[in-house]
C-alpha positions as CSV (number, residue, x, y, z in Angstrom):
1,X,-11.7,-12.4,-21.8
2,X,-12.9,-10.4,-18.6
3,X,-11.6,-7.1,-17.8
4,X,-12.2,-4.1,-14.9
5,X,-12.3,-0.7,-16.8
6,X,-12.3,2.7,-15.1
7,X,-14.2,5.1,-17.7
8,X,-14.6,8.0,-15.5
9,X,-17.3,9.8,-13.4
10,X,-16.8,6.9,-11.1
11,X,-17.8,4.4,-13.8
12,X,-16.4,0.9,-13.9
13,X,-17.8,-1.7,-16.7
14,X,-16.9,-5.2,-16.7
15,X,-16.0,-6.0,-20.4
16,X,-13.8,-8.0,-22.6
17,X,-10.2,-7.3,-23.2
18,X,-7.5,-8.5,-25.9
19,X,-4.7,-10.1,-24.3
20,X,-1.4,-8.4,-25.1
21,X,1.6,-10.9,-25.9
22,X,4.7,-10.0,-24.6
23,X,7.4,-8.4,-26.7
24,X,11.0,-8.6,-25.8
25,X,11.5,-8.2,-22.2
26,X,8.3,-8.9,-21.0
27,X,6.6,-11.8,-19.4
28,X,2.7,-11.8,-19.7
29,X,0.8,-13.2,-16.3
30,X,-2.2,-15.1,-15.5
31,X,-3.6,-13.3,-12.9
32,X,-5.3,-15.0,-9.7
33,X,-6.0,-11.9,-7.1
34,X,-6.0,-8.3,-7.3
35,X,-6.4,-6.0,-3.9
36,X,-8.5,-2.9,-4.1
37,X,-6.0,-0.1,-2.4
38,X,-6.7,3.8,-1.9
39,X,-4.5,4.5,-5.1
40,X,-7.8,3.0,-7.0
41,X,-10.1,4.5,-4.8
42,X,-8.4,8.0,-6.1
43,X,-8.6,6.4,-9.5
44,X,-12.3,5.9,-9.1
45,X,-12.8,9.4,-7.7
46,X,-11.4,11.4,-10.9
47,X,-8.7,12.0,-9.0
48,X,-5.8,10.9,-11.4
49,X,-7.8,11.6,-14.4
50,X,-4.9,13.2,-16.0
51,X,-2.8,10.1,-15.9
52,X,-5.3,7.6,-16.7
53,X,-6.2,6.8,-20.1
54,X,-9.9,6.0,-20.3
55,X,-11.3,3.2,-20.3
56,X,-8.4,2.6,-17.8
57,X,-7.8,-1.0,-16.6
58,X,-6.9,-0.7,-13.0
59,X,-5.5,-2.6,-10.3
60,X,-1.9,-3.3,-9.2
61,X,-1.6,-5.6,-5.9
62,X,-1.5,-9.3,-7.6
63,X,-0.1,-12.2,-7.8
64,X,-0.3,-14.8,-10.4
65,X,1.4,-17.7,-12.4
66,X,3.5,-16.7,-15.8
67,X,1.4,-17.6,-18.9
68,X,3.8,-16.6,-21.5
69,X,7.5,-15.2,-21.5
70,X,8.9,-12.5,-24.3
71,X,12.3,-13.2,-25.8
72,X,14.9,-11.3,-23.8
73,X,13.9,-12.7,-20.7
74,X,16.3,-14.9,-18.5
75,X,15.5,-16.4,-15.3
76,X,12.0,-16.9,-15.7
77,X,9.9,-19.3,-17.0
78,X,6.2,-20.6,-17.7
79,X,4.6,-21.4,-14.7
80,X,6.1,-19.6,-12.2
81,X,4.5,-17.7,-9.3
82,X,5.0,-14.1,-9.3
83,X,4.0,-10.8,-7.7
84,X,4.8,-7.1,-9.6
85,X,6.2,-4.1,-8.4
86,X,4.1,-1.9,-10.6
87,X,7.0,0.7,-11.4
88,X,8.5,1.4,-15.0
89,X,11.2,4.0,-14.2
90,X,13.2,6.0,-17.1
91,X,16.5,5.3,-15.6
92,X,17.7,8.0,-16.9
93,X,16.3,11.4,-14.7
94,X,18.5,12.6,-12.0
95,X,16.3,10.3,-9.6
96,X,17.2,7.4,-11.4
97,X,21.2,8.1,-11.9
98,X,20.8,9.0,-8.1
99,X,20.1,5.2,-7.2
100,X,16.2,6.4,-6.1
101,X,14.5,4.4,-9.3
102,X,11.7,4.1,-7.4
103,X,10.4,8.0,-7.5
104,X,11.7,8.1,-11.0
105,X,10.8,11.4,-12.0
106,X,9.4,9.9,-15.3
107,X,8.0,7.0,-13.4
108,X,5.2,5.5,-15.0
109,X,2.6,3.4,-12.6
110,X,1.3,0.7,-13.6
111,X,-2.1,0.7,-13.1
112,X,-2.5,4.3,-13.5
113,X,0.0,5.6,-16.3
114,X,-0.4,2.3,-18.0
115,X,-3.0,-1.1,-17.6
116,X,-3.8,-2.7,-14.3
117,X,-3.9,-6.2,-13.0
118,X,-7.6,-6.8,-13.0
119,X,-7.7,-8.4,-16.0
120,X,-7.2,-12.5,-16.8
121,X,-3.8,-11.8,-18.8
122,X,-1.6,-9.0,-17.9
123,X,1.4,-8.4,-20.1
124,X,4.3,-6.7,-17.6
125,X,8.1,-5.7,-18.4
126,X,10.0,-8.7,-16.9
127,X,12.1,-6.4,-14.1
128,X,8.8,-5.6,-12.1
129,X,8.6,-9.5,-11.3
130,X,9.4,-11.4,-7.8
131,X,8.9,-14.5,-6.7
132,X,6.5,-15.9,-4.8
133,X,7.8,-19.1,-2.4
134,X,5.5,-22.1,-1.8
135,X,4.6,-20.9,1.6
136,X,2.5,-18.4,0.3
137,X,-1.1,-19.3,-1.2
138,X,-1.8,-16.6,-4.5
139,X,-4.6,-15.5,-2.9
140,X,-1.6,-14.2,0.2
141,X,0.8,-13.5,-2.9
142,X,-2.1,-10.6,-3.6
143,X,-1.1,-9.0,-0.1
144,X,2.8,-8.7,-0.6
145,X,2.7,-5.2,-2.6
146,X,0.6,-3.3,0.5
147,X,2.9,-4.8,2.5
148,X,6.0,-3.9,1.0
149,X,4.5,-0.2,1.4
150,X,4.1,-0.6,5.1
151,X,8.3,-2.0,5.1
152,X,9.2,0.9,3.2
153,X,7.3,3.4,5.5
154,X,8.9,1.6,8.6
155,X,12.3,1.9,7.0
156,X,12.3,5.3,6.5
157,X,11.0,6.0,9.7
158,X,14.0,4.0,11.0
159,X,11.9,2.1,13.1
160,X,13.6,0.9,15.9
161,X,13.4,-1.9,18.6
162,X,11.7,-0.5,22.0
163,X,10.3,2.4,20.4
164,X,7.0,4.0,20.9
165,X,5.4,4.5,17.2
166,X,1.9,6.0,16.9
167,X,0.3,5.3,13.6
168,X,-2.7,7.4,12.4
169,X,-5.4,5.7,10.3
170,X,-6.3,1.9,11.0
171,X,-7.0,0.9,7.4
172,X,-5.0,-2.1,5.1
173,X,-1.9,0.3,5.5
174,X,-2.3,1.7,8.5
175,X,-2.7,-1.7,9.9
176,X,0.3,-3.3,8.0
177,X,2.6,-0.2,9.2
178,X,1.5,-1.4,13.1
179,X,2.4,-5.0,12.1
180,X,5.3,-4.3,10.6
181,X,6.9,-2.0,13.2
182,X,6.3,-4.5,15.9
183,X,8.3,-6.9,14.2
184,X,11.1,-4.5,14.8
185,X,10.4,-4.8,18.5
186,X,8.4,-1.8,18.7
187,X,5.7,-0.6,20.7
188,X,2.8,0.6,18.5
189,X,-0.5,2.4,18.8
190,X,-3.2,3.2,16.3
191,X,-5.4,5.7,15.9
192,X,-8.7,4.6,14.2
193,X,-12.3,5.7,14.5
194,X,-13.9,2.4,12.3
195,X,-15.3,-0.3,15.2
196,X,-14.4,-3.0,12.5
197,X,-11.2,-2.3,12.0
198,X,-10.6,-1.5,15.7
199,X,-11.9,-4.7,16.8
200,X,-9.7,-6.5,14.3
201,X,-7.2,-4.8,15.1
202,X,-7.2,-5.8,18.6
203,X,-7.3,-9.5,16.8
204,X,-4.1,-8.9,15.7
205,X,-2.9,-7.8,18.8
206,X,-2.5,-4.2,18.4
207,X,-3.3,-1.4,21.0
208,X,-6.2,1.0,19.6
209,X,-8.0,3.8,20.4
210,X,-10.7,6.0,19.2
211,X,-9.6,9.4,19.3
212,X,-13.4,10.4,19.1
213,X,-13.6,8.9,22.3
214,X,-9.8,9.1,24.3
215,X,-7.3,12.2,24.3
216,X,-4.5,10.6,22.2
217,X,-2.6,13.6,23.0
218,X,-2.8,12.8,26.8
219,X,-2.3,9.1,26.1
220,X,0.9,9.4,24.6
221,X,2.6,12.0,26.7
222,X,0.8,9.4,29.8
223,X,2.5,6.3,27.9
224,X,5.8,7.8,27.5
225,X,6.4,10.0,30.7
226,X,5.6,13.1,29.2
227,X,8.2,12.6,25.9
228,X,6.1,11.8,23.1
229,X,6.0,9.2,20.5
230,X,9.5,8.4,19.0
231,X,7.9,7.9,15.2
232,X,4.4,9.3,13.7
233,X,2.9,7.6,10.9
234,X,0.1,10.0,9.0
235,X,-2.0,7.7,6.8
236,X,-5.6,9.4,7.1
237,X,-5.4,11.7,4.6
238,X,-7.3,13.9,6.0
239,X,-7.2,17.6,8.2
240,X,-7.5,15.7,11.7
241,X,-4.8,13.3,10.8
242,X,-2.2,16.4,10.0
243,X,-3.4,18.4,12.8
244,X,-2.5,15.6,15.0
245,X,0.9,14.2,13.6
246,X,2.8,17.6,14.7
247,X,1.3,17.2,18.1
248,X,2.7,13.9,19.1
249,X,6.2,13.4,18.1
250,X,8.8,13.7,21.4
251,X,11.9,16.1,20.8
252,X,13.7,15.3,17.6
253,X,11.0,12.5,16.9
254,X,10.2,11.7,13.1
255,X,7.1,12.5,11.3
256,X,6.5,9.9,8.2
257,X,3.8,11.6,5.8
258,X,2.2,8.0,4.0
259,X,-1.1,9.6,2.6
260,X,-1.7,11.1,-0.1
261,X,-3.7,14.2,-0.3
262,X,-5.7,15.9,-2.6
263,X,-5.4,19.2,-1.5
264,X,-2.2,20.8,0.5
265,X,-2.9,20.4,4.2
266,X,-2.0,23.4,6.2
267,X,0.8,22.0,8.7
268,X,1.8,23.5,12.1
269,X,5.9,24.1,11.3
270,X,6.3,25.9,14.9
271,X,6.1,22.3,16.4
272,X,9.0,21.4,14.1
273,X,11.2,24.3,15.1
274,X,9.9,24.2,19.2
275,X,11.2,20.1,19.6
276,X,13.1,19.7,16.3
277,X,11.0,17.8,14.7
278,X,12.2,15.7,11.1
279,X,9.3,14.9,8.5
280,X,9.8,12.9,5.6
281,X,7.2,11.4,2.5
282,X,7.5,7.9,2.0
283,X,6.1,6.8,-1.6
284,X,5.4,3.5,-3.0
285,X,8.7,0.8,-2.5
286,X,12.1,-0.7,-3.6
287,X,12.8,-4.2,-4.5
288,X,14.5,-4.6,-0.9
289,X,11.0,-3.7,0.3
290,X,9.1,-6.0,-1.5
291,X,11.7,-9.0,-0.6
292,X,11.7,-8.6,3.2
293,X,7.5,-8.2,2.5
294,X,7.9,-11.6,0.8
295,X,10.1,-13.2,3.6
296,X,8.1,-11.4,6.3
297,X,4.5,-13.0,4.8
298,X,6.3,-16.3,4.5
299,X,7.4,-16.6,7.7
300,X,3.7,-16.4,8.8
301,X,4.3,-13.5,11.4
302,X,1.2,-11.5,9.2
303,X,-2.3,-12.7,10.4
304,X,-2.7,-12.7,6.4
305,X,-5.9,-14.6,6.2
306,X,-7.5,-12.2,8.8
307,X,-6.5,-9.3,7.0
308,X,-8.6,-10.3,3.4
309,X,-11.9,-9.8,5.1
310,X,-13.6,-10.4,1.8
311,X,-12.3,-12.2,-1.9
312,X,-15.2,-11.2,-4.8
313,X,-15.1,-11.3,-8.6
314,X,-14.3,-8.8,-11.2
315,X,-18.5,-7.7,-11.2
316,X,-18.6,-6.9,-7.4
317,X,-15.8,-4.2,-8.2
318,X,-17.7,-1.5,-7.5
319,X,-19.3,-3.0,-4.5
320,X,-15.6,-3.0,-3.3
321,X,-14.6,0.3,-3.5
322,X,-18.1,1.7,-2.0
323,X,-17.2,0.1,1.0
324,X,-13.9,1.6,1.0
325,X,-15.5,4.5,0.6
326,X,-17.7,4.4,3.1
327,X,-15.4,2.6,5.5
328,X,-17.6,-0.3,5.8
329,X,-16.8,-3.5,7.8
330,X,-13.8,-4.9,5.4
331,X,-10.2,-4.3,5.9
332,X,-8.4,-5.8,2.3
333,X,-10.7,-6.8,-0.2
334,X,-9.3,-9.0,-3.3
335,X,-11.0,-9.3,-6.7
336,X,-10.2,-12.9,-8.1
337,X,-9.5,-12.5,-11.2
């Protein structure tokens, strides 16, 4: 069977892969679709070389159908439509014992630390499965993982109805954070420089500005009566984003850092003192975020068909990575496995 392998030095090879029969507590999934995400781009750029075992099968935003079930697995049968929450926790570290297994101190992220979903048949622990309702196609089901990221971010940001939310970065995760926050009743404003994504977000009914053309700080102050934003999400992984995120919150506002930075950025701590701002990181998701994402997606409240701008074959994976790299005319690119 075919699989996509990362071999280092920005090299992707499409080659043969031997399927692994499910052991006890595992299931084998026939993968339908797998999304390309920013983490895959980090792997492609070599930023995860200390974690991946090359050649590495990548990918984790997926949907599929159970092909085989290992021993001691209950509640799942062949033919069930599923997505995977790709986290395997140790269950014994202080974080796990405190109820934070999603940020386990020995966490294995499936698709980085272990083989991922860009292959025809993928074997994973049964405890990672979430059932996909009939209301969702398998193509749409591949969006559940990034939607769960957004649900987790918005939940940690404690977004409430009527609040003013600014999202720095209008890529797939930034767009989904804005859409999920709108579903909570918040007013959302996205800052994005890519013209294609600006138009797409406006088509979704999201307010967007280009910070190279509009003074974002002045606009937020104007629209909030000089108070500032209730919540700011930093999703750009950029120096400009870090500089901007501390300029926007109101007194006792909140900042949620979603982006992954390759180098520690310089942060203006004086702003935290001056306005008693709170900041927290948001990493991956928990089971409740996946269930919220599935419910939200199945309700029809999100423009899933428009978020998916490209569906490609495994052979086109490098093209999709390069499009994300240069900020091309794409939002969410799916690989058909």
